[in-house]
N, C-alpha and C positions, 0 to 999 in steps of 0.2 A: 231595442225597446228599453226605455228608461224605467227603473223600478220606482215604486212608491217610496217616498222619503218622508219621515215623520219627525216632528220636533215637539218640544215640551208642551206647547199650547194645543197639541193634538191629543194629549192624554188628560183624562178627567178622573181624578181620584174619587169622585162621588160614586163611581161604579164599584168601589171597594168598601163602601160603608157597611159596617156590621159584619164584614168578612174576616175570617181567620186565615192567616198565611202560615203554612207549614214549611219549614226549611229542612229538607232531608240532606244531611251532611253539613259539617261546620268547619270545612277547610278554608283555604284562602278566599275562594269565591263565595262560599256559603256564609262565612262570617261577614265579609264586606257587604254583601247584598242584604243580609238580615239587618245589620246596623243601619244601612241606608234606608230601608223600608220603615224601620222603627222611627228613625228621625223624620220620615215623611208622614208620621202619624198613624201607621198601620199597626195592627196587633199581630205579632209574630211569635211563633213557638218553634222550637228546634227538635227534630227527631234524629237521634244518633245512637249508635251502639255505645256501650258503657266504656269509654276510653278517654284519652286526654282531650279530645275535641269536645266531648260532652262536658267535661269539667270546665273547659274554656268558655263554653256557652253559658254555663251556670255562673261563672265569674263575671260574665258580661250581663248578668241579671235577666237572662231569658228563661222562661219556663221550658223545661226539657222533658221529653218523653221517649219511649221506644219508637222505632220507625213505624211499627204497626199501629201503635196508639196515635201517632201524629197523623197518619193517613185517615184514621177514623174521625179525628177531631177537626181537621182543617178543611177549608173550602178550596183553597188553591195550594198546590204542592210544588215547591221548587226542588227538582231532583238534581243535586249538585254533588254527586259522588263520582269517582273515576269510572271511565267508560268500561274498563276491563272487569269491574265487579258489579256494574249497574244491572246487568241482565239477571244475575243470580239474586241480588237483593230485591229487585222488582218482583220476581216470581215468588220468592219465599216470604217476603215481609209486606208487600204492598198490594199485589193483584187482588187477593181475596177480600181486601178491606176497602177497595175503591167504591165510591158512591156515584150515582148517576149525576151528570152535569158538573162533577168536580173538574178541576183543571190540573194538568201536570205541565210544568214549565221546565224546559231543558235549556242548558247553557251551551250545548253542542248538539248538532244534528246527527251525529254519527250513528247511534243505535237505532234511530228511527229510519234514517236514510238507507241503511243497508239491511233493514228488516231483521235486526237482531233482537228487537223488543217490539211486541205488538200490543198496544193499548186497546182496551175494549172500545166499541163504537159509541158508547154513551157518555164519554167524557171529552172535554176540550184538550187538545194537545198543542202547546204553544212553544215558541222559541224566543228566548232573549239571550243572545250570545254577545257579551261585551268583547270588543277588540282591545282588550286591556287585561293585564294580569290582575289577580285578586286585590293585592294591596293598592294598585292604581285605581281600581274601581272605588275604593273607599276614599283614598286621598283626593281624587279628582271630584268626588261628590262634595267633600268638605271644603276644598279650596275653589270650587265652582269653575274649574277649568274644563270639566266635562270630558266625555270620551264617546267614540263611535260604537254602534252596536248593529248587529244583524238581528232582525226580528221577523217572526212569521207565524202563520196559523196553518197547522197541518190537519187539524180536525176541529170542526165547530159543532158540538153537540148541543150547546146551550142556546145557540142562535145569537150570542153576544160575544163570541170569542174575540173579535177584533177590538171591541171596546175594552174588554178585560185585559187583553194583551197590552194595549196602549197605556192603560192606567197603571198596570204593574211595571211596565217599562219606565214610565215616568217616575214611579216611586223608587226604583233602584238607581235612577240616574242615567238610564240607557237611552234617553232621548235628549240628553243635555247638549250633545253636538248634533247628532242625527241618528235616527233608527232607520236603517235601510232594509226594506222588505225583501226577504229571500225565502226560498224553500229550504226545508231541512237538508235536502240533498245538495243544494248549492252551497250552503254554509259548510257542510262537512267536506265537500270537495275542495273548496277554497282553502280551508284549514289544512287539509292533508297535502294539497299541492304545494303550499308554502313550505311545509315541513320536509317534503320529499323531493321537490323539483327546484325550489329556490335555495333553501338553506344549504343542502349538500354542495350545490354548484358554487355558491358564495364561499363556503368553507374550503373547498378545494383551491379556489383562486387565492384566498387569503393564505393558506398553508404553503402553497407553491411560491407565493411572493416572498414569504418569510424565508423559506429554504433557499430561494434563488439569491437573496441578498446575503444571508449568512454564509452560503457556499462561496460567495465572492469575497469573503473576508470582512464584511461589515459586522460590527459588534451586535450580538443577539439582543442585548439590552436596548440599544438604540433602535434596532429594527422593530422590536415589540412595542416600544413607546411610539414610534412613528406611525405604525399601522393600527395599533389597538389601544394601548394603555393611556395615551394622551387624552382620549375622549373626543378628539377632533371629529372622528367619523360619526359618533353618536350626535355631536353638535350639528354636523352637516345634515343628518337625518331630521333633526328638529327643524332646521331651516327648510328642508324639503316639504315638511308638513305645513309650515307657515306660508310659503310662497310658491311651492311647486318644484318638481324635479329640475326643470329647465331653468327657471328663474333663479334658483339658488346658486347657479354657477356664477352669477354676477357678483356674489360675495367673495369670490376668489380672484387672485391676481390675473392679469391678462396673460402672463407667462403660463400660469396653471391652466387657464381656459384654452389657450392655443394648443398646449401639449395634449390635453385630454381629448379635444375634438379631432385634432389631426391624427393622433395615434389610434383612435377608435377604429379607423379603417383597417388597421392591421389585424384586428380581432374578428373580422367578418367571418372567416372560416370557422373559428371557434364558436361564434354566435350561431351559425347554421347547425353545427353539431349539437349545441346545447338545445336549440329549438326542437330538433328531432327527438332528442332524449326526453325533453319535457313533454312532448306529445305522447310518447310511450308511457311515461309515468302517469299522465292525466288519464289516458285510456284505461290503465290498470286500476286507477282509483274509481273512475266513473262506472266501470263494469262491475264493481264489487269484488274484484279479485283480491285487492289488498285486504279488504275486511275479512274475506274468507281465509286468506293466508294468516292474518294476525290472530284469528280465532283458534287456529290449530295449536296443538301441543308443541309441534316442532318449532314454531316461531318463538315460543316462550324460551325454549332452550337456546336457540340461536341468539336471542336478545341478551341472555346472560353472558354468552361467549363474547359477543361484540363489545359489551360494556367492560368485560374483563380485559380484553386485548387492547381496547382503546386507550387505557391508561399505561400500557406497556410499550407503546410505539416510541421510537427515538424522538419524535417531535414533542411528546409529553415530557420527556426528560430535559430536552432543550428549554422548554418553556419554564419548567420548575426551577431550573438553574438560573434563568434570567430573572424570574420573580424573586428568588432568594437574594440575588445580587442587588435588586432594586428595593429590597426590604418590603416586598409585597407579600401578603399572606398566601400560603400554600395549603389548600384544603383538599383532602382526598375524599370526594363525595361517594366513592365507590369502594371504600376500604372494606366494607362488610359483604361485598359481592364475591363469593368464592368461585373458583373454576368448577364447572359442572363435573360430576363424577364420570369417570371413563365409561362405566357400563351404560350410563344414560346416553352418552354420545354414540356409543356403538349400536345402541338400539335404533338409531337413525343414521345409517351409513352415509346418506346424502349430505349430512352435515360436514363430514370430514373434508371433502373436496372444497366446499364453500368456505370453510374456515381457513384452509390453506390458501385459497385465492385472496381472502381477506388479509391474511398476514403478508402475502407476497405484495399486494397492492400498497400496503402501508409501511413496508420495510424501509422505504426511502424518506418517510416523513418523521 
């Protein structure tokens, strides 16, 4: 069954006449969407804790308030803060201040999809989820290139939720290419599946490819340039977007096309294994087991350990050396992440075996 797909002419900004938009959070998505809506002629205020993000909103000449005050003032609220703190902020600073027929707009379906946040029945609950990073949402609004979005109505208390959704989506630029209607659950699962079932698989193939070539004596610098740093792969992705996955192959030489097509057969067994693994990952996400796991204290500790060890594997040293030789910047994004205290690890004995498995798996990378 095909979804409903909406474009700019489906959104009517007159539905927002006289309405005040409250932006909760002023990070990359919050700033971009707030600026876009202001440029579209809407009145926008920012609700944020007293930190650098609030100062940035003030520098951008937005009226700023506490989160609680913003909830009291605004008609429609964009809730654009990280998933892991959203539930606590919602309960402590938003819930008691919500008004009947207000609307909350989410950029991710996660908290609603897995019942981590339960809005009252007398408000609209809407989804505008750009398939684009925050800076791209702003840049593509300004240069009119546009971006795709997933949009949806979870709860319609006003009786006008769809009209409000389409108007707001148009204002932030979310209909500029197309707004594809999905449920909150569909958006969340698609997002998590990409992160957990596609990204890791692609990463393993890429790392194995680099190690195979380096192991056979090819210069690491040349290997990294060939497979990553040249930008050829990202350019190929752009062409996939323009003409499709199959058609973009015609941009490559006939030697390249023949080699790719004929050797793909050799990867059939790997493909079958990947499919089975992806099915398991998908089931884990859809059932809510991943959300339950991530909400636990144990996962937060494991996350710190994973990030700590990820920068210590041999592959990280190999890449840093290659980047240095190529005069490319080396940035340690995890330099402030300490190894968790031993007493914390011992509190959860099941971590120890998992971390050993993690280190064993990556020792050859």
